[in-house]
Each structure stands twice: as structure tokens, then as C-alpha cells.
N, C-alpha and C positions, 0 to 999 in steps of 0.2 A: 504494500500500500504506500503510495507517494502522496505527500502533502505539499502544495505549492507554497513557497515561503518568501524567497528573496530574489530580486532581479540581479543577475550578475552583470557588471559593467563590461567585463572582458569581451564577451561574445554576444551580449544582449539577450542571452537565453535565460529562461526561468530555472533557477536552482530548485531542486526538489529535496525535501527532507523526508527520509524514510521513517517508517514506524519504528524500525530498529534504532535509528539515530535518536528519535524522541525518547524511546525507552532507555537507551544507554545514558542520554543526557539526564533523564529523571533519576536514574539510579545513582549516577555520579554526583548529581546535585544533592541527593539525600545523604550520600557519604560525606560530602563536603560540609553539610550542615552538622552532621554528627561529629566530625572532626573538629569543627569550630567550637563545639560546646564541651569538648574533653581535652585533656592534657595531650592526647595523641596528635592534635592539630597544631598546637603551639608548645613546643618542648622548651622549658626554661633552661637557659644556659648562662645564668648570671646577669650580665648587663642587658641582654635582649633574649627574645625567644627565637629558637630555630623553628621553622615551620615545615610541616608536611602537607599543608593545605594546597600547595601548588600541584601535587601529584595527580589528583583526579582531573585537573585541567589538562595536564600533559597527556594522560591516558585518553581523555576524550578527544583531544586534537589528533593524536596518532591514530587512534582506531576509527574515529568517525568524522574527522575533518575540522576545518577552522571554525565553522559556525558552532558546532558542539563544544569545541575547545574554548572559544570565546565566551559561550554561555556559562560554562563551569567556572571559568576565570572570573566572570561577573559575580557569580554566587560567592566565590572566595572573597572578592573585594567587598561585596555588600556585608558579608558576615564580619569581616575585619572592621569595617566602618561601624557596624552596629555594636560590636563588643569592644570597641576602642577603649584603651586605657591610658593613652597618651595623646597630647595635642597633635602629634604626627599623624595618627590614624583617624583623628577627628576631621581631618581634611580629606574630602572625598577624592580630590585629584590624586593624592598619594595612596589612599586606601583602596580605591577602585580602579583607576585608569590603567596602571601597569599590569594589573592582574588579568585584565581582559586579553592582553596580548600573549600570555603564557602558552595557552593551547594553540594559538595561531602560529607562533614561532615554532612550537614543537611539531605541528603538522607540516609546515613547509620545510623544516629541517629534515624530518623523516622522509618526506616526499623526495628531497634531493639526495639524501645519503642512504636511505633504507636501513638506517642504524638507530634502533630504539634508544640506546645509551647516549648517543650524541644528541638526539632530540630531547631526552630528559635533561641532560646537562644544560643545553641552551635554553630550554624552557625555564629551568631553575634560575639561570643567569638573567633571564628576562625579568623575573620577579625581583631578584636581588638588586640588579643594576637599576631597574625602573624605580623601585621604591626608594632606594638610598640615593640615587641620582637626583630624583625630584626633591628629596629631603634636603639635599645640599643646595640645589637651585632655589628652593623656596625658603632657605635660611632656617630650617628646623634644626640642622646640625652642621657642624664644620666638617670639611672633607676628611680630616684625620680620623674623626670618630666614625664616619661612614665607612672608611677603608678598614678600620679595626673591626667593625661589626660584620662587614662583608667577608673578611678573612676568617673571623671567629665562627660565624654561623654558615656562611656560604659554602665552605668546603664540606662541612657535615651535611648540609642540605643537598648538595650535588651528589655526594656518595649515596645517601639514602634514596634519592630520586632515581638515580641510575639503577640501583639494585632492585628496588620495588617495581619501578615502571617496567623494566625489562622482564622480570618474572611474571608480572600481571599481564602484560601485553602478549607475551609468548603463549601463556596459558589460554587467554581469551581467543587468540588467533587459531589455536587448535580447535576450540569449541566452534568458532565461526567457520572453520575450514578456509581461512583467508590466506 
């Protein structure tokens, strides 16, 4: 079953979203919401929290495309904005905007490389660089602090994302026979 959704600028054709894409988006959105309400989504590492919230957006992008990836990233951003505990994430530009691009970057990286690990790493970097880059540009933190947080949390987040995303995507592709 196909559902008409969005006009593509590229070729002027109508993009269709399948029932499977809607189902996967719904399941990953639910997982994102659960992660956002538990310690599993934001792991405390001292000065900041390392997140696993970006992983469903990466999985959605790799498996079902940029629209699903962007939607799951939006859910991540909205939950981050709603549960904000610092002025940084009370700003919707920082809390939401970079998160929309996580699954989009993961999708196009996977499409180009056919490597889930690279897609997971670049999706994670999209989150880290997007959030911390905007935090520096909008004067929420100095560059040195942003670099410290990026190194402290970013490496852990990349490793976890690469391992979990690779395992989950490979398993789901077997189920999908993709």
C-alpha cells in the first residue's frame, strides 16, 4: 500500500511513503520517546550526557530513507526540547534543527558507501557537530568547552552508534530480505 506524501523537486515526481515506512517510523518514534524518558536515552557522563537518542534516527534513515530519518530526528529534537534542563536545549534551533538532519545524513551516506558503520558515524557526527556548533555560534558556550564535550561524549556516542546500528540494521535486513 502506497500513500502519496511529498513532491520531490528533483524529478517533479510524487514520492510515495509505504505502509512499511509508516510502520517503521511509528515504531522508531515510540522507541525514541521511551529512550527520552529513561536513562538509556541520555547517559550521564559528568559535565554532559552522552546520548543514544540519535540511533533510531540513523536506523530509520538507513532502512527507510531520508523522510523517515528526518521524522525520527524531529521526534528526538522535540523530546530534547520538551525535557530540556539547560538554556541550551530550551532553544528550539539547537534542540530540534540539527536532529532533523541525523537520519538524512545517515541515509545519503549509506546510499553512497553501502556501509552501515560509516552512516552511523556520520549521523552521530551530524548531531554532535550540529548541536555544539550552533551552541558556539549562538554564544551558549565557548569553543573550548564545545570541543571538550565533543571529544568526551562524541567518541563514546560514535562507538555505541556504530555497534548498535550495524547489529540492528543487519538483523532487520535479514527479516526484510533486503
